[in-house]
N, C-alpha and C positions, 0 to 999 in steps of 0.2 A: 440564295445559292448555298449559304452555309447550312441551312436547315436540310436541304436536299442532300448535301454531302454527309451530314450527320446521320440522316435517315438511312442512306445507302450503307454507311459503315455499320450501323446497328443491325441492319438486315443481314449483311455479310457475316457479322460476328454471330448472330443468332443461328445462322445456317451452319457455321462451323461447329458450334456447340450443341447442335440439335440432339434431342433425346432419342433413345431407341424406340423405334416403332415396332411394336409386337403385333403380329397377325396370327390368326388361327384359321385352320381349314378343316378338312374332313376328320371324322373319327375313325379309328381302326379298332375292330373288335377281335380279341384273341379267342373268344368262345362263340359257340353257335347260338343262333336265335333261341333254340329250345333250351339250351343251358341257361341263357340269360333270363328267359321267362321263369324257369325253375328257381332262379335266385331272386325273383321278384323285381327284376329290372323292367321298367316301362319307358316308353318314349318320353313321357312327361317327367318322371323323376330324374332320368338321365339328362334330359334337356335342361332342367332347372339347375342341376348340379354342374353341368358343363358350362353353362352361362356364368354362374357364380365363380367358377374356377378361372375361366378366361378373363372375366372382369377383374378379378383380384390380381392375377399375374400381370395384366396390362397396366393396372394402376401402379403396381410395385416397380415396374420397369420403365414407366413413361418418363421419368426424370433422370435416367442414367444414360451414359454414352457407352455403347458396346460395339464390338466389331460385328459385321453381318454374320448370321448363323442360321441354319435351318435344320429341322429334324422333327423329333417327337417329344412330347411330354407324356410319359406313361404313368398311369395311376392304378393302384391296386387297393381294393377295399375288402376287408375281411368281415365275416358275419358278426364278429364281436365288436365291430365299429372301429377297429384299428385301420389305419390307412398309411400308405407309403407311396413314394414316387421316384422315378428315375428320369433323367434327360438323356436322349440319344440325339445329340446335336453335332453338326460339323460346320465349322470347327467347334470344339467343345466350348461351352460357356464357362467363364471364370468361376472358380469354386465358390466365391462369395455369393454370386447371383444364383448358382445352382442351389446352394443352401437356403437362400432367400425363397426360392420357388418351393423347395421342400417344406420350409416352415409354413408357407401359405397353404399348401395341401394339408398339412397337419392340423391347422387351425380351422379349416373350413368344415362346417357340419356335413357329415357324410350321408349317403343314401342308406336305407336299411337293406341289408343283404340277408336273405333267408338262410343260406347255407354256403359254406366254403368261401372262396375268394372270387371277386369279380375284377377283371383286368381289362382296361381299355387304354387307348392312346389318342392323342390329338396332334395333328400336324401343326407345327409352330414355326414361325420364322421371326427373326429379330433383325431389324434394319435392312431387310431385303424383301421385295415382293415375290421372290422366287421360293417356292416350297421344295422340300426334299423330293427327289425322285425315288428314294429308297422305298420299296414296296412294303417291307415289314420292319417295324421297330425292333431293335435289338441292342440295348445298352451293352457296353463293354463287359460289365461283370456278369451278364447273362451268358455270354459265350463260354466262359470258363465253367460256370455252374452247370450248363447243359451237358458238358463232357462227363460229369460225375453222376448223372441221373440215368436210371434204367429206361425211362421214357422221356427223352428230352423235349418232346412235343406236348407234354402235359403241362399247360401253362400254370395251373394251380400248384403242382408239385415244384415246378421251377421257381415260382415266386416265393413259395413257402420256404424253399431251401436257402434263399438269400435274403429273407425278410430281416431288416435291421431290428435288433432287439436292444 
């Protein structure tokens, strides 16, 4: 009887301190298929990069406790090999974990981009099976940056204008 009670208590305790379950869903492309082909993006190289990225983020967050959140992880890769990322999550992910994901993206070997900037997003949810219903990723700092551009729909111009240096 004592073992059963102990096992039950341990199970309850482990449930209370369970780690964040990070899930990924569909990709969102900001550029046309023709543009992606001109940049040298293939299903194979994007698939490999996306799987490595998802695995790395999953491993980094699997041992932390976070409030439920869903949205997008946006990644931009320049032809010179520089890479950056943004989160568009509701509610916002704590800055510590946002920076941790940013560091993961920085350290991950990038795909070769022939020219310009390639930008894509992955739907992501943390501690919830529900993904965002938001159709287009748009991090907060993109909204202000778009107001300053001649063509706010030019994703390369937008990303270049707010690229962290």
